[in-house]
C-alpha positions in Angstrom: -7.7 87.1 -54.2 -6.9 85.9 -57.5 -3.3 87.2 -59.1 -4.3 89.7 -61.2 -3.1 89.2 -64.8 -2.7 92.4 -66.9 -4.3 92.3 -70.7 -3.2 95.1 -73.1 -5.0 95.7 -75.9 -3.7 98.6 -78.0 -6.6 98.4 -80.2 -9.5 98.5 -78.6 -8.3 102.2 -77.8 -7.8 103.3 -81.6 -11.4 101.3 -82.1 -13.2 103.2 -79.4 -12.0 107.1 -80.3 -14.0 109.0 -82.7 -11.6 111.8 -83.0 -8.8 113.1 -80.8 -9.3 114.7 -76.6 -8.9 118.6 -76.4 -9.9 121.4 -73.8 -12.4 123.6 -75.0 -11.9 126.9 -77.5 -11.6 130.2 -75.7 -13.5 131.1 -78.8 -16.6 129.8 -78.0 -19.4 131.8 -78.6 -23.4 132.8 -79.3 -22.7 134.5 -82.7 -25.2 137.5 -83.8 -27.0 136.0 -85.9 -28.1 133.2 -82.5 -25.7 130.0 -84.0 -23.4 128.8 -82.0 -19.5 128.3 -83.1 -17.0 126.7 -80.9 -15.4 123.2 -80.3 -16.2 120.5 -77.6 -14.4 117.7 -75.8 -15.4 114.5 -74.5 -12.9 111.9 -72.7 -14.5 108.7 -70.7 -16.7 105.9 -69.8 -16.7 103.4 -72.8 -20.2 102.6 -71.5 -21.9 106.1 -72.8 -19.1 106.3 -75.1 -21.8 104.7 -78.1 -24.9 107.2 -77.0 -22.4 110.4 -76.9 -21.3 109.7 -80.5 -24.6 110.3 -81.6 -25.2 113.3 -79.4 -22.6 114.8 -80.9 -23.3 113.6 -84.6 -27.2 115.1 -83.9 -25.8 118.4 -81.5 -22.9 119.3 -84.9 -25.9 118.8 -87.3 -27.9 121.1 -85.8 -25.1 123.7 -85.0 -22.7 123.0 -87.8 -20.2 125.7 -86.9 -19.6 123.8 -83.7 -16.5 121.0 -83.6 -17.9 118.1 -81.0 -14.8 115.7 -80.6 -15.9 112.2 -78.4 -12.7 109.7 -77.2 -13.5 106.5 -75.0 -10.8 105.1 -71.9 -12.7 104.5 -69.3 -14.9 106.9 -66.3 -11.7 107.4 -64.4 -9.6 109.1 -67.3 -12.7 110.8 -67.9 -12.8 112.3 -64.3 -9.5 113.4 -64.9 -9.9 114.9 -68.0 -12.5 117.0 -66.8 -10.8 118.0 -63.6 -7.3 119.0 -65.8 -9.3 121.1 -67.6 -8.4 119.0 -70.6 -11.9 118.4 -71.6 -15.4 120.0 -71.4 -17.1 117.0 -70.5 -15.9 113.9 -68.6 -18.4 110.5 -69.7 -18.8 108.7 -66.1 -20.4 105.7 -65.3 -20.7 106.2 -62.1 -22.0 107.9 -58.9 -19.5 111.1 -58.5 -17.2 111.1 -55.2 -17.9 113.6 -52.7 -14.2 113.8 -53.0 -14.7 115.1 -57.4 -16.8 117.4 -55.9 -15.0 118.6 -53.2 -12.3 119.3 -57.2 -15.1 121.1 -58.7 -16.3 118.2 -60.5 -20.5 118.3 -60.9 -22.7 115.2 -62.6 -25.2 115.9 -64.5 -27.2 112.8 -65.7 -27.8 111.5 -69.0 -28.7 108.1 -69.4 -29.4 104.8 -67.6 -28.2 101.5 -68.7 -26.3 98.6 -67.1 -24.0 96.2 -66.1 -23.9 92.4 -66.6 -22.1 89.1 -66.2 -21.1 87.6 -69.3 -19.7 84.0 -70.9 -19.4 82.3 -73.6 -22.4 81.4 -75.9 -20.6 78.4 -76.4 -19.8 77.3 -72.6 -20.7 73.3 -72.3 -23.1 73.6 -69.7 -24.8 76.6 -70.9 -28.4 75.6 -70.7 -27.4 74.7 -67.1 -25.9 77.9 -66.8 -29.4 79.4 -68.0 -31.6 77.8 -66.2 -29.5 78.2 -63.0 -28.4 82.1 -62.6 -25.7 84.3 -60.7 -26.7 85.3 -57.4 -24.7 88.3 -56.3 -23.7 85.5 -52.9 -22.0 83.8 -55.8 -20.6 86.5 -57.8 -18.6 87.4 -54.7 -17.0 84.5 -53.9 -15.8 84.1 -58.0 -14.6 87.7 -58.5 -14.0 88.2 -54.7 -13.8 84.9 -52.4 -11.9 83.0 -55.1 -13.3 79.9 -53.8 -15.5 78.8 -56.5 -12.6 78.1 -58.7 -15.2 75.7 -61.9 -18.1 75.7 -63.4 -19.7 72.7 -61.0 -19.1 75.5 -57.6 -21.1 77.9 -59.4 -24.1 75.4 -60.4 -24.0 73.1 -57.1 -23.5 70.6 -59.7 -19.7 67.9 -59.8 -18.6 69.6 -63.3 -15.1 69.6 -62.6 -14.6 72.4 -65.6 -12.5 75.2 -64.1 -14.0 78.8 -64.6 -12.3 81.3 -66.2 -12.4 84.2 -64.3 -11.6 87.9 -65.9 -11.8 91.6 -65.1 -11.0 94.9 -66.0 -7.5 96.7 -65.9 -8.7 100.6 -66.5 -10.7 102.1 -63.4 -14.0 102.2 -64.8 -17.6 102.7 -63.6 -18.5 99.4 -65.3 -16.7 97.2 -62.8 -16.7 99.9 -59.9 -20.4 99.4 -60.2 -20.7 95.4 -61.1 -18.0 95.4 -57.6 -21.2 97.7 -55.6 -23.6 94.4 -56.3 -22.7 92.4 -54.0 -20.5 94.9 -51.4 -17.3 95.5 -53.0 -15.0 97.3 -54.7 -13.4 97.8 -58.1 -10.1 97.1 -56.5 -11.0 94.3 -55.0 -12.1 91.9 -57.5 -9.9 89.3 -59.1 -9.2 87.7 -62.5 -7.6 88.1 -65.3 -7.4 92.1 -66.4 -8.2 93.2 -69.3 -8.6 97.0 -70.7 -11.8 98.2 -72.3 -15.4 97.1 -72.5 -14.6 95.9 -76.0 -12.0 94.5 -74.7 -13.5 92.5 -71.8 -16.0 91.5 -74.3 -13.5 90.2 -76.8 -12.0 87.9 -74.3 -14.9 86.7 -73.0 -16.3 85.4 -76.8 -13.2 83.3 -77.1 -12.9 81.2 -74.0 -15.9 78.6 -73.8 -14.8 79.0 -70.3 -15.2 83.1 -69.2 -17.4 85.0 -67.1 -17.1 88.8 -67.4 -19.1 91.8 -67.4 -19.8 94.1 -70.2 -22.3 97.4 -70.3 -25.3 96.4 -72.6 -23.7 98.6 -75.0 -21.0 95.5 -75.7 -22.5 92.7 -75.2 -25.5 93.8 -77.3 -25.1 94.6 -81.2 -25.9 98.2 -81.1 -28.3 97.9 -84.8 -29.9 94.4 -84.7 -30.2 94.8 -80.7 -28.9 90.7 -80.5 -26.3 89.3 -78.8 -23.0 89.4 -80.1 -21.6 86.8 -81.5 -20.3 83.8 -78.7 -21.8 86.4 -75.8 -24.4 85.2 -73.5 -25.5 87.0 -70.7 -25.2 84.9 -67.2 -29.1 85.8 -66.0 -29.2 87.6 -62.4 -31.2 84.9 -60.1 -32.8 88.2 -58.4 -34.4 86.3 -55.7 -31.6 84.1 -54.4 -33.8 80.5 -54.8 -31.7 79.0 -57.8 -33.4 79.2 -60.9 -34.3 81.7 -63.4 -37.9 82.7 -63.6 -40.2 84.4 -66.7 -39.6 87.1 -64.5 -36.0 86.8 -64.5 -35.9 85.8 -67.8 -35.3 88.8 -70.6 -32.4 88.7 -72.1 -32.7 87.9 -75.7 -32.5 91.3 -76.6 -30.9 94.9 -75.7 -35.1 95.9 -76.0 -35.9 94.0 -73.3 -33.2 94.6 -70.6 -33.4 98.0 -70.9 -37.3 97.7 -70.4 -36.4 94.9 -67.3 -33.6 98.3 -65.7 -36.6 100.9 -66.3 -39.3 98.7 -64.5 -36.7 97.9 -61.3 -36.8 93.5 -62.4 -33.1 94.5 -62.9 -31.4 95.1 -59.8 -29.2 98.2 -59.0 -25.8 98.1 -59.0 -25.6 96.9 -60.8 -28.1 99.6 -63.3 -26.7 102.9 -62.4 -26.7 106.3 -64.9 -24.2 107.6 -66.2 -23.3 111.1 -66.0 -22.1 113.7 -68.1 -19.5 115.6 -65.6 -18.0 119.3 -65.4 -15.3 121.4 -63.3 -18.2 123.5 -62.1 -21.4 124.5 -63.2 -20.3 125.4 -66.5 -20.7 129.2 -68.1 -19.4 128.6 -71.9 -22.7 129.0 -73.5 -21.8 125.8 -76.2 -21.2 124.1 -73.4 -24.7 125.1 -72.0 -26.4 124.5 -75.3 -24.7 120.7 -75.8 -26.3 120.3 -72.2 -29.2 121.3 -72.3 -29.8 119.1 -76.1 -28.6 116.1 -73.6 -31.3 117.0 -70.8 -34.2 117.8 -73.6 -33.9 116.8 -76.9 -31.1 114.1 -77.3 -33.1 112.1 -74.9 -35.1 110.8 -77.5 -32.0 109.2 -78.4 -30.8 106.8 -75.8 -34.1 104.6 -76.7 -33.2 104.0 -80.2 -29.7 103.4 -79.4 -30.5 101.0 -76.0 -29.9 103.4 -73.3 -33.0 104.2 -71.1 -33.8 108.2 -70.6 -33.7 109.8 -67.3 -36.4 110.6 -65.2 -38.0 114.4 -65.6 -37.0 115.1 -61.7 -33.8 114.7 -62.4 -33.8 116.4 -65.8 -35.8 118.9 -64.5 -32.9 118.8 -61.1 -30.1 119.4 -63.8 -31.8 122.5 -66.2 -32.7 124.8 -62.8 -29.2 124.1 -62.1 -28.5 125.4 -65.5 -30.8 128.6 -65.9 -29.2 129.5 -62.6 -26.1 130.5 -63.8 
């Protein structure tokens, strides 16, 4: 396995923070007129951050006496924060582990997206790369075995141009989910390690021979839904036939990717559910109200921001859990 080289990009943390985190207020309550009053805090997955910001803004419009704080720092941080009681919600972009459930973690599925392999759009072999695609077997050889060292090794040609492999330095759902695609775990991944989803995207944008992975929310522009400058998706060769068919080519716009995920054309993993995690089933009225908003009207915000709505059966199960408290 390749030696990990940590790159810390402090500006990423600042750029990804809406406001500072803090635990919920003991003054959270429902006023006599039925209005909510109090504070909420969320921290965690970069993957869920853009959508959580939209939910927070809309919830505050509906409940002007409630302040909602959202910050990104990786799924690992979100889980740690919520179990420590530092925040009300941990944003987690992977399944909740049994050992976390034993500590009280309860996951509420809130949206769905995917992790995609990313490359630099100015790679000299781009046309061949897009036509060839990447399989999970090649991904394993790149990030785990470390014996795929050139773009020729990736494409089955004599191209001796080296590949520059990147991964994440922070404990995160994106790396864990991506590694799960080819039967590994985040700690198995080799490459140059970069903090945060924005940091990894920036590293690939600066390296024409780079290859990494990103949540779709950081590969595409949230306004135009087009690929971010100098980024390209390495299309997944789902059937493993060595070429990308028309059914496997849906990466030009974020809308087409999310449609492919919803239709099951993109493999899962690296497609995955995103969770809001609480410590225990919540009893705080403001926390419950926010969750109910996310699971009902908040789902209408998912698609415009580039996410997929949770299936109704999962929503019903989550709502029933809240109603039984």
